C-alpha positions in Angstrom: 27.7 -36.5 286.0 31.1 -36.4 288.4 32.9 -33.4 289.1 35.7 -32.7 286.4 38.0 -31.8 289.2 37.1 -35.2 291.1 37.8 -37.1 287.7 41.0 -35.3 287.3 41.9 -36.5 290.7 40.9 -40.3 289.9 42.8 -40.0 286.7 46.1 -39.1 288.8 45.5 -41.8 291.3 45.2 -44.3 288.5 48.4 -43.2 287.0 50.1 -45.3 289.9 49.9 -48.7 288.4 48.4 -51.4 290.6 49.8 -54.8 290.9 47.7 -56.5 287.9 48.6 -53.7 285.8 52.6 -54.9 286.7 51.9 -58.2 285.9 50.9 -57.1 282.7 53.8 -55.2 281.8 55.9 -58.2 282.8 53.8 -60.0 280.0 54.5 -57.5 277.7 57.9 -57.4 278.2 58.2 -61.2 277.8 56.1 -60.8 274.4 58.9 -58.5 273.5 61.2 -60.8 274.3 59.8 -63.6 272.1 59.5 -61.3 269.3 63.5 -60.2 269.3 64.7 -63.6 270.2 62.5 -65.6 267.7 64.5 -65.3 264.6 67.7 -65.9 266.2 67.7 -69.7 265.8 67.3 -69.1 261.8 70.1 -67.0 261.9 72.6 -68.2 264.3 72.3 -72.3 264.2 73.2 -72.3 260.3 76.7 -70.6 261.6 77.8 -73.8 262.8 78.4 -75.0 259.6 80.9 -72.2 258.3 82.8 -72.9 262.0 82.8 -76.8 260.7 84.0 -75.9 257.4 87.1 -73.8 259.4 87.9 -76.4 261.6 87.8 -79.4 259.3 91.1 -80.0 259.0 91.6 -79.3 262.7 89.3 -81.4 264.2 87.6 -84.8 264.2 84.7 -85.0 261.8 82.5 -87.1 263.9 83.2 -84.3 266.9 82.2 -81.9 264.6 79.3 -83.4 263.3 77.8 -84.1 266.7 78.6 -80.7 267.6 76.7 -79.0 264.3 73.7 -81.7 265.3 73.7 -80.5 268.8 73.3 -76.8 267.7 70.5 -77.7 265.1 68.6 -79.7 267.4 68.4 -77.1 270.3 67.7 -74.5 267.7 64.8 -76.5 266.6 63.8 -76.8 270.1 63.8 -73.0 270.5 61.5 -72.6 267.7 59.1 -75.4 269.0 58.9 -73.4 271.9 58.1 -70.0 270.6 55.3 -71.7 268.0 53.7 -73.0 271.3 54.1 -70.0 273.3 51.9 -68.0 270.3 49.4 -70.7 270.1 48.9 -70.8 274.1 48.9 -67.0 274.3 49.2 -67.2 278.0 47.8 -64.7 280.5 49.6 -63.0 283.4 49.2 -65.8 285.8 51.0 -68.5 283.5 53.8 -66.3 282.8 56.2 -67.9 285.4 56.0 -71.1 283.9 56.7 -69.8 280.3 59.6 -67.8 281.7 61.5 -70.7 282.9 60.9 -72.7 279.8 62.1 -70.1 278.1 65.2 -69.4 280.1 66.0 -73.5 279.8 65.8 -73.5 276.0 68.3 -70.3 276.1 71.0 -72.3 278.5 70.5 -75.4 276.1 70.9 -73.7 272.9 73.6 -71.3 274.1 75.3 -73.7 276.4 75.7 -76.3 273.2 77.7 -73.5 271.5 79.6 -72.6 274.8 80.6 -76.1 275.9 80.7 -77.3 272.3 82.9 -74.4 271.3 85.3 -75.9 273.8 84.7 -79.3 272.8 85.7 -78.4 269.3 88.3 -75.9 270.5 91.7 -77.3 268.2 94.4 -77.0 271.0 97.2 -77.5 268.5 96.1 -74.6 266.3 96.0 -71.3 268.4 94.9 -69.1 265.6 91.8 -71.4 265.2 91.3 -71.1 268.8 91.1 -67.5 268.5 88.6 -67.6 265.8 86.0 -69.5 267.8 86.8 -67.4 270.7 85.8 -64.3 268.5 82.8 -65.8 267.1 81.7 -67.1 270.4 82.1 -63.3 271.6 80.2 -62.2 268.3 77.5 -64.4 269.3 77.5 -62.6 272.8 77.2 -59.3 271.5 74.4 -59.9 269.5 72.8 -61.6 272.4 73.1 -58.1 274.2 70.4 -56.7 271.9 68.5 -59.8 271.3 67.8 -60.5 275.2 68.1 -56.6 276.3 64.1 -57.2 277.6 65.2 -59.9 280.1 68.1 -59.4 282.3 68.0 -62.8 283.8 67.7 -64.0 280.0 71.0 -62.1 278.9 73.0 -63.3 282.1 71.9 -67.2 281.0 73.0 -66.7 277.5 76.5 -64.9 278.1 77.5 -67.0 280.7 76.4 -70.1 278.6 78.6 -68.8 276.0 81.6 -67.2 277.4 82.1 -69.0 280.8 83.4 -72.5 279.5 85.9 -70.8 277.1 87.1 -68.2 279.8 88.0 -71.0 282.2 89.5 -73.2 279.4 92.0 -70.1 278.3 92.5 -69.3 282.0 94.0 -72.8 282.6 96.2 -73.1 279.6 98.3 -70.6 281.6 100.4 -69.0 278.7 100.4 -65.5 278.4 97.9 -65.2 275.3 95.5 -67.4 276.6 95.4 -65.5 279.8 94.9 -62.0 277.6 92.2 -63.9 275.8 90.7 -65.1 279.4 91.0 -61.7 281.0 89.3 -59.9 277.5 86.7 -62.3 277.7 85.8 -61.9 281.5 85.8 -58.0 280.9 83.5 -58.4 277.9 81.3 -60.4 280.1 81.5 -58.2 283.2 80.6 -55.1 280.7 77.3 -56.8 279.1 75.9 -57.9 282.3 76.3 -54.4 283.9 74.9 -52.9 280.8 72.1 -55.4 280.7 70.8 -53.7 284.0 70.2 -50.4 282.1 68.5 -52.0 278.9 66.3 -53.8 281.4 65.2 -50.9 283.5 65.1 -48.6 280.7 62.5 -51.0 278.7 60.4 -51.7 281.8 60.0 -47.8 282.4 59.2 -47.5 279.0 56.3 -50.0 279.2 55.3 -48.6 282.4 55.1 -45.0 281.1 53.2 -46.8 278.0 50.7 -48.4 280.4 50.3 -45.2 282.0 49.5 -43.1 279.1 46.9 -45.8 277.9 45.3 -45.4 281.0 45.5 -41.5 281.3 44.4 -41.5 277.5 40.9 -43.8 278.3 40.2 -41.7 281.3 40.6 -38.4 279.3 38.4 -40.3 276.7 35.9 -41.0 279.3 35.9 -37.7 280.7 35.7 -36.2 277.3 32.2 -38.1 276.8 30.7 -37.0 279.9 31.6 -33.5 279.4 30.1 -34.0 275.9 27.0 -35.2 277.4 26.8 -32.6 280.0 27.4 -29.9 277.6 24.3 -31.6 275.1 22.0 -31.5 278.4 22.9 -28.1 278.9 22.1 -26.9 275.8 18.9 -28.8 275.5 18.3 -27.1 278.6 18.7 -24.1 277.4 16.9 -24.2 274.2 14.1 -25.6 276.6 14.4 -22.5 278.6 14.4 -20.2 275.4 11.2 -22.1 274.0 9.5 -21.4 277.4 10.0 -17.7 277.4 9.2 -17.1 273.7 5.9 -19.1 274.0 5.2 -17.2 277.5 6.0 -13.8 275.8 3.0 -13.3 274.6 0.7 -14.6 277.6 2.6 -12.5 280.0 2.9 -9.4 278.4 -0.7 -9.1 277.5 -1.8 -9.1 281.3 1.1 -6.5 281.7 -0.3 -4.4 279.1 -3.7 -4.8 280.3 -2.6 -3.3 283.8 -0.8 -0.7 282.3 -3.7 0.3 280.2 -6.1 0.3 283.6 -3.4 1.9 285.9 -3.5 4.7 283.5 -7.2 5.0 283.1 -7.4 4.9 287.0 -4.6 7.7 287.3 -6.6 9.9 285.0 -9.5 10.0 287.5 -10.2 12.3 290.3 -8.4 10.5 293.2 -8.6 11.2 296.8 -6.5 11.1 299.7 -3.4 9.2 299.1 -5.0 6.9 296.1 -3.2 9.0 293.5 0.1 8.0 295.1 -0.8 4.4 295.3 -1.7 4.1 291.6 1.6 6.3 291.1 3.4 3.2 292.9 0.9 0.7 290.9 2.4 2.4 287.6 5.9 1.9 288.5 5.9 -1.5 289.9 4.3 -2.4 286.1 6.7 -0.4 284.3 9.5 -2.2 286.0 8.0 -5.7 285.9 7.7 -5.0 282.1 11.1 -4.0 282.0 12.3 -7.0 283.8 10.4 -9.2 281.6 11.9 -7.7 278.7 15.3 -8.6 280.2 14.5 -11.9 280.8 13.6 -12.4 277.1 16.4 -10.8 275.7 19.0 -13.0 278.1 17.1 -15.9 276.6 17.4 -14.8 273.0 21.0 -14.4 273.0 22.0 -17.2 274.9 19.9 -19.4 272.3 21.5 -17.6 269.4 18.1 -16.6 267.7 18.9 -12.9 267.8 19.2 -11.8 264.3 22.1 -9.2 263.3 21.6 -6.8 260.6 24.8 -4.9 260.1 24.6 -1.6 257.9 26.3 1.8 257.7 24.7 4.7 259.6 25.8 7.9 261.4 26.4 7.6 265.0 25.7 11.3 265.9 21.8 11.0 265.6 21.6 8.0 267.5 23.7 9.4 270.4 21.6 12.8 270.4 18.7 11.0 270.4 19.6 9.1 273.5 21.0 12.0 275.6 17.5 13.6 274.7 15.7 10.9 276.1 17.8 10.4 279.4 18.3 14.0 280.2 15.4 14.4 282.2 16.5 11.5 284.6 19.8 12.7 284.4 18.9 16.2 285.7 16.8 14.8 288.5 20.0 12.8 289.8 22.1 16.1 289.4 24.1 14.4 286.8 25.4 16.6 283.7 25.1 14.3 280.7 27.4 15.8 278.0 27.9 14.4 274.7 30.8 14.9 272.1 30.7 13.1 268.9 31.9 14.8 265.3 28.7 14.7 262.9 30.7 12.8 260.0 31.0 9.6 262.2 29.8 6.7 260.1 29.8 2.8 261.6 29.2 -0.2 260.4 27.2 -2.7 262.7 23.6 -3.6 263.7 21.8 -0.3 264.7 19.5 -1.6 266.7 21.7 -3.8 268.7 24.2 -1.3 269.3 21.2 1.2 270.7 20.6 -1.6 273.2 24.2 -1.5 274.3 24.5 2.1 274.4 21.4 2.5 276.4 22.1 0.0 279.0 25.8 1.6 279.6 24.0 5.0 280.3 21.1 3.6 282.2 23.6 1.5 284.5 25.6 4.8 284.8 22.5 7.1 285.8 21.2 4.2 288.2 24.0 4.0 289.9 25.3 7.8 290.4 24.1 11.0 291.4 25.7 14.3 291.7 28.4 13.7 289.1 29.2 13.9 285.1 28.5 11.5 282.7 30.3 12.0 279.2 29.5 10.3 275.8 32.3 10.8 273.4 33.4 9.1 269.9 36.8 9.6 268.6 38.8 8.1 265.6 40.8 4.9 266.4 41.9 4.2 262.9 40.2 1.1 261.4 37.5 1.8 264.3 35.6 4.7 266.0 36.2 4.6 269.8 32.8 5.2 272.0 33.2 6.0 275.4 30.7 6.6 278.3 32.4 7.4 281.3 31.2 9.0 284.6 32.9 10.8 287.4 30.8 8.8 290.1 31.3 6.6 293.0 33.2 4.1 290.6 33.3 0.1 291.2 35.9 -1.6 293.7 38.6 -3.5 292.5 37.3 -6.9 293.6 33.8 -6.6 292.3 34.4 -5.2 288.8 34.5 -8.7 287.5 31.2 -9.5 289.1 29.0 -6.8 287.5 28.6 -8.8 284.2 27.2 -11.7 285.9 23.2 -12.0 285.7 21.4 -10.9 288.7 24.4 -9.3 290.1 24.4 -5.8 291.9 26.7 -3.7 293.6 24.1 -2.3 296.1 23.2 -4.2 299.2 20.1 -2.3 300.5 16.8 -1.8 299.0 16.9 2.2 299.1 19.9 2.2 296.8 18.3 -0.5 294.4 17.0 1.1 291.4 14.4 -1.5 290.5 16.6 -3.9 288.2 17.3 -7.6 288.2 21.3 -6.8 287.2 20.7 -7.9 284.0 21.6 -5.0 281.8 25.8 -5.5 281.7 24.9 -9.3 281.4 23.0 -8.1 277.9 25.6 -5.7 277.1 28.4 -8.4 277.1 26.4 -10.7 275.3 25.5 -8.2 272.4 29.2 -6.9 272.3 30.3 -10.5 271.8 27.4 -11.3 269.2 28.3 -8.0 267.1 31.8 -8.8 267.3 33.0 -5.6 269.2 35.3 -5.0 271.8 34.7 -3.6 275.0 36.6 -2.6 278.0 35.8 -1.1 281.3 38.3 1.1 283.9 37.1 1.9 287.2 38.6 3.7 290.0 36.4 3.7 293.7 35.2 7.0 294.2 36.5 8.5 290.9 34.6 7.0 288.4 33.7 4.3 285.5 34.4 4.3 281.8 33.6 1.9 279.3 35.2 2.0 276.2 33.4 0.2 272.9 35.2 0.3 269.6 33.1 0.0 266.6 34.3 -0.8 263.3 34.1 1.9 260.8 33.4 -0.2 257.6 32.9 -3.8 256.6 35.3 -6.4 257.7 
């Protein structure tokens, strides 16, 4: 699996569209243009009939008939083009040819309106001439929305519709005609200028859509890869747990045998330094056993197979027993171990797992400090009890306070300072705290001491 960071970089890089993508965008833009303009012959071509009706008494019937026939014929030509395009379904490489034909049909169709409108213009009836002019301008206004996806097509349509009439009105020279010509020219100029904005907006929207589609595809691919990696990691973790579970009995049996034999050997009368050697052997066996227990506990917690049995129980007896157990070790290291817990503190959680947490925190403080005070206190915190295990020892440097919860991490870097563990105690504490749904917090100041605060529910949630 590739690094997710590399995948993200590739995702950003692919957001810059290639030449092929630009061609694809042009094809989509042309498809949009076809979709917008294909209904127009059905709507605009029949309008030739009411125009002819208005001019029936002011223009030759033959001229009107030829013009209506020309509009209908060119409209049918455009409909044929749309049908042929949909049937061909061309790719980007064929687009220039189809664009040329499409624009040619625009020129022919709207030219039949523009030049034809000039041809049927009744020169003797100014009011009817204005009717034809405003009809052509209305057709031009509708063309702006129809051809907004392609500026070139829009310019062809507008010039074909209005330019002949603008020239004709300008040549007449009378004030009203000049005003009509100027007004039509301003309308044409404004429409052409606006077409650039429409075209650019649609193009940018299509580009954005293409980028989003590419980003979505890459995100889906990355999601699949991450899901696959997580599944592999989960399977590996389960395999590790099965291995430790299977090895538990086989590994602990010889260790127990070694412990029994070393105890028997230690009870014998030994000469010279043999007793010292046996003591070292027993210490090594105990350390090995503790380390194996830590490995097994970590693997069970990671696999989610550690059961939780929440119950109500008094906290004071648990803390008192632990104080009694650890007092000799504390005294050996010149540490004053104090307990302050009211006798009526009743909590709701797993008794065994909570004991493991407290045992690890007290053991961790005793292992890393000498000549200080270690105080365990419990106080009311409304819906829970706040258990604090605080020492006045050497504290933890700020840059290492997050690292102490990682597996196999120890603050000491010399063998003399090591206390024989593997640095699993606080990792186990963090996992147990999450499993029980408790809240653990730590504060520490170098050369002043460290405090662990644990909030324990006083009732079922």
